[in-house]
Each structure stands twice: as structure tokens, then as C-alpha cells.
C-alpha positions as CSV (number, residue, x, y, z in Angstrom):
1,X,-0.2,0.0,0.1
2,X,1.6,3.5,-1.1
3,X,0.7,6.8,1.0
4,X,1.9,10.2,-0.5
5,X,0.9,13.7,1.8
6,X,2.2,16.9,0.8
7,X,5.5,18.1,2.3
8,X,4.0,21.0,4.2
9,X,2.0,18.8,6.3
10,X,3.8,17.7,9.6
11,X,1.3,16.0,11.2
12,X,3.5,14.4,14.0
13,X,3.9,17.8,15.5
14,X,0.2,16.9,17.3
15,X,1.5,13.8,18.8
16,X,2.6,14.7,22.9
17,X,6.0,13.2,23.3
18,X,4.8,11.5,26.6
19,X,1.7,10.0,25.2
20,X,0.8,6.3,25.5
21,X,-1.9,4.1,23.6
22,X,-3.5,4.7,20.5
23,X,-2.9,9.0,20.5
24,X,1.1,8.3,20.9
25,X,0.9,7.6,17.0
26,X,-0.7,9.0,13.4
27,X,-3.6,7.2,12.3
28,X,-3.8,6.3,8.5
29,X,-7.5,6.5,7.8
30,X,-8.6,4.3,5.0
31,X,-10.9,7.6,3.8
32,X,-7.0,9.5,3.1
33,X,-6.6,11.1,6.1
34,X,-3.4,11.8,8.3
35,X,-4.8,11.9,12.0
36,X,-3.0,12.8,14.9
37,X,-3.9,14.4,18.3
38,X,-2.1,15.2,22.0
39,X,-6.1,15.8,23.3
40,X,-5.4,19.5,23.4
41,X,-5.0,19.6,19.3
42,X,-5.6,17.4,16.4
43,X,-4.7,17.6,12.8
44,X,-6.0,16.2,10.4
45,X,-4.4,16.2,7.1
46,X,-5.0,14.9,3.4
47,X,-3.4,11.7,1.8
48,X,-3.5,9.8,-1.2
49,X,-3.4,5.9,-0.6
50,X,-3.2,3.7,-3.4
51,X,-3.4,0.1,-3.7
52,X,-4.9,-0.8,-0.4
53,X,-6.2,-4.0,0.7
54,X,-9.8,-4.8,0.3
55,X,-11.3,-4.0,3.7
56,X,-8.8,-2.2,5.1
57,X,-10.1,-0.2,8.2
58,X,-6.8,2.2,8.7
59,X,-4.1,1.9,11.0
60,X,-1.0,3.6,13.0
61,X,1.6,5.0,12.2
62,X,4.9,5.7,14.5
63,X,5.6,9.8,14.5
64,X,9.0,9.4,14.1
65,X,8.9,7.4,10.7
66,X,6.8,9.9,9.1
67,X,8.9,13.2,10.1
68,X,12.1,10.8,8.9
69,X,10.3,10.5,5.5
70,X,9.8,13.9,5.5
71,X,13.2,14.7,6.4
72,X,14.9,12.2,3.8
73,X,12.8,13.0,0.6
74,X,14.4,14.9,-2.0
75,X,14.2,18.6,-1.9
76,X,12.8,18.9,-5.7
77,X,10.0,16.7,-4.6
78,X,6.0,18.3,-3.5
79,X,5.0,15.0,-1.6
80,X,6.1,12.6,1.2
81,X,6.1,9.0,-0.2
82,X,5.9,6.2,1.9
83,X,4.9,2.1,1.5
84,X,2.7,0.0,4.6
85,X,2.9,-3.6,4.6
86,X,-0.2,-4.9,6.5
87,X,0.8,-8.2,6.2
88,X,4.5,-7.7,7.6
89,X,3.4,-4.9,9.8
90,X,5.8,-2.6,8.9
91,X,6.3,1.2,7.1
92,X,9.2,1.6,4.2
93,X,10.5,4.8,3.6
94,X,13.9,5.3,1.4
95,X,16.1,2.2,1.9
96,X,14.4,2.2,6.0
97,X,11.6,0.4,7.6
98,X,10.2,0.4,10.6
99,X,7.8,-1.7,12.6
100,X,4.2,-0.6,12.9
101,X,2.6,-0.5,16.6
102,X,0.3,-3.3,17.7
103,X,-2.6,-1.0,18.5
104,X,-5.0,-0.6,15.7
105,X,-8.2,1.6,17.7
106,X,-8.0,5.4,17.4
107,X,-10.4,7.5,18.9
108,X,-13.4,8.2,16.4
109,X,-11.7,11.7,15.4
110,X,-14.8,12.9,13.4
111,X,-16.6,13.4,16.3
112,X,-14.2,16.2,18.0
113,X,-14.9,18.6,14.7
114,X,-17.5,21.0,15.3
115,X,-20.2,22.0,12.9
116,X,-19.0,25.5,11.9
117,X,-21.2,28.6,12.2
118,X,-22.1,30.0,8.8
119,X,-22.5,33.9,7.9
120,X,-26.7,32.4,7.3
121,X,-26.9,31.0,10.5
122,X,-28.5,32.6,13.5
123,X,-26.6,32.0,16.3
124,X,-23.7,34.8,16.7
125,X,-20.4,33.6,17.7
126,X,-19.1,34.4,21.2
127,X,-17.0,37.7,21.3
128,X,-13.7,36.2,22.9
129,X,-12.3,32.7,23.1
130,X,-10.0,31.5,25.7
131,X,-7.1,29.3,23.9
132,X,-3.2,28.4,24.4
133,X,-1.1,30.3,21.5
134,X,1.6,27.8,21.8
135,X,-0.5,24.7,20.8
136,X,-2.2,27.3,18.1
137,X,1.2,27.3,16.5
138,X,1.9,24.2,16.8
139,X,-1.5,23.1,15.3
140,X,-0.9,25.3,12.8
141,X,2.6,24.1,11.7
142,X,1.1,20.2,12.3
143,X,-1.8,21.4,9.4
144,X,1.0,23.0,6.7
145,X,-0.1,26.8,7.4
146,X,3.0,28.4,6.5
147,X,4.4,32.4,7.6
148,X,2.1,35.2,6.6
149,X,-0.6,33.2,5.0
150,X,-4.7,33.3,5.4
151,X,-6.0,31.5,8.3
152,X,-9.9,30.5,9.0
153,X,-10.6,30.6,12.8
154,X,-14.4,29.1,13.7
155,X,-15.2,29.5,17.3
156,X,-19.1,28.5,17.6
157,X,-18.6,29.1,21.8
158,X,-16.0,29.8,24.6
159,X,-16.5,26.7,25.6
160,X,-16.3,24.5,22.1
161,X,-13.6,23.1,20.3
162,X,-12.5,25.3,17.2
163,X,-11.9,24.8,14.0
164,X,-8.4,26.2,12.0
165,X,-8.6,25.8,8.0
166,X,-6.1,27.7,5.4
167,X,-6.4,27.3,1.4
168,X,-5.8,23.7,2.0
169,X,-8.2,20.7,2.4
170,X,-6.4,19.7,5.8
171,X,-8.1,20.5,9.2
172,X,-6.9,21.6,12.4
173,X,-9.1,21.6,15.7
174,X,-8.6,23.9,19.3
175,X,-9.8,22.8,22.5
176,X,-11.0,25.8,24.6
177,X,-8.9,26.8,27.5
178,X,-10.2,26.6,31.2
179,X,-13.3,28.9,30.8
180,X,-13.4,30.5,34.4
181,X,-9.8,31.7,34.4
182,X,-10.8,32.8,30.8
183,X,-13.8,34.7,32.1
184,X,-11.4,36.1,34.4
185,X,-9.0,37.5,31.8
186,X,-11.5,39.0,29.5
187,X,-13.3,41.0,32.8
188,X,-9.3,42.1,33.4
189,X,-9.2,42.8,29.9
190,X,-12.1,45.0,29.7
191,X,-11.4,46.7,32.8
192,X,-8.2,47.6,31.7
193,X,-9.3,48.7,28.2
194,X,-11.6,51.0,29.9
195,X,-9.4,52.7,32.3
196,X,-6.9,53.4,29.0
197,X,-10.1,55.2,27.0
198,X,-10.4,57.2,29.8
199,X,-6.8,58.5,30.2
200,X,-6.5,59.1,26.4
201,X,-6.2,62.9,25.6
202,X,-6.0,64.5,22.6
203,X,-2.2,65.5,22.0
204,X,-1.7,69.0,20.4
205,X,1.2,69.6,17.0
206,X,4.3,70.6,18.1
207,X,4.6,74.5,16.9
208,X,0.6,74.9,17.8
209,X,-1.0,75.8,21.0
210,X,-4.1,74.6,22.8
211,X,-6.8,76.0,23.6
212,X,-6.5,75.5,27.2
213,X,-3.3,77.5,26.5
214,X,-4.6,80.4,24.8
215,X,-7.4,80.7,27.4
216,X,-4.5,80.9,30.1
């Protein structure tokens, strides 16, 4: 079975280094997705699968194998390629072969992706959402969002996951932060901006006297 994916994607970044079980790996979804999660973020990037055996139901891939396959690819190539042998339980890229993990059950990742509110929906998204900026950067790299590229960020509720997408077909899911703490931060920011707005005074251009000075 041959698998390829765009070199801009780095799904292994969404795997936590200390993860155990199925989430310690990247899931090869039979419908053509490479999926990874650390429970705070989820990255699902498209891939092309050819010569898959009949009844293929997905398998887990070592994240370090995908990273090595991407690192060792020709610089002129636009896709990362590797082969999976389910009979031998191996993944091969170049001259390197690694064993696949024995686990095969991955969480039902599609249930994590919330429905996105469209522009014609009556529901109004909230004015804020709490999130960890480091996790957002990590997720952006995982789904191939490059510097200076445009990103769409959808959040239906301050307590629901948000969807991060770019011009490609990849999908990123960002879990919300601790809501009670977020409310406190929001209140502090509102109080600060209110004070700043009251303290703003018009600045007179240099060389001109203000009305107050003229009156004096």
C-alpha cells in the first residue's frame, strides 16, 4: 500500500512526546487522512492511498517514521511518500523499514470536529475564546499553515472546540482553555481597556498652542 501527502504537512507535531496508547501515533484513516492528537489539538491532513487491500480499516503509524520520511525526501519533491505492508506490519520509506505498532484502535476523531457556524446562521459567535497560543502555533505547523498565509478561525462557543483551516484541505481542531480562568482574564482586559480609554487625551501638534493654553 502506497501513501503520499503534501510536504507542507507535519501531522506528527500534534502527537505528544509522552503520549501512550493509540494517541502516541499518527492514524492513517482509510478515507485518506493522516490524523494525530495530543488531546489539546487535533490535526487531520489529507493523503493519497493507493493499492490498499480490500477491507482496509486504517492503521497506526510511528510519528518518528513520518518525520524521517519527510526529512529524507528529495528537496525537489512536492510530496512525502512511504509504503505500508500490513502483512508484515511495517512502514518503509527509502531504505528504512520500521515496525508498525500493535494497537489499531484510534479515537473517533470526526466527532471532535464541531459544526461550523456559517454567515447565514442565526447563532452569533461569542466575542472571545480562550486558547493557548503555543498550541495554536503547533497546530498551524502541523496542518501546513505557513508564515504570512491567511487562516480561517471558527469558534461556535467559548467552551467548544474551534476549527482552524487554510487554503488547503487540512483541518485543525483547537480545544478551548479553562473557561473560568478565561472569564477572569476577559474581565481584566475589559477593565484595563476602559481605564485606558478614559485616560486618552488629544495631543496638540508641535508648534501649535492648545485652546487651554490660549485661554490661559
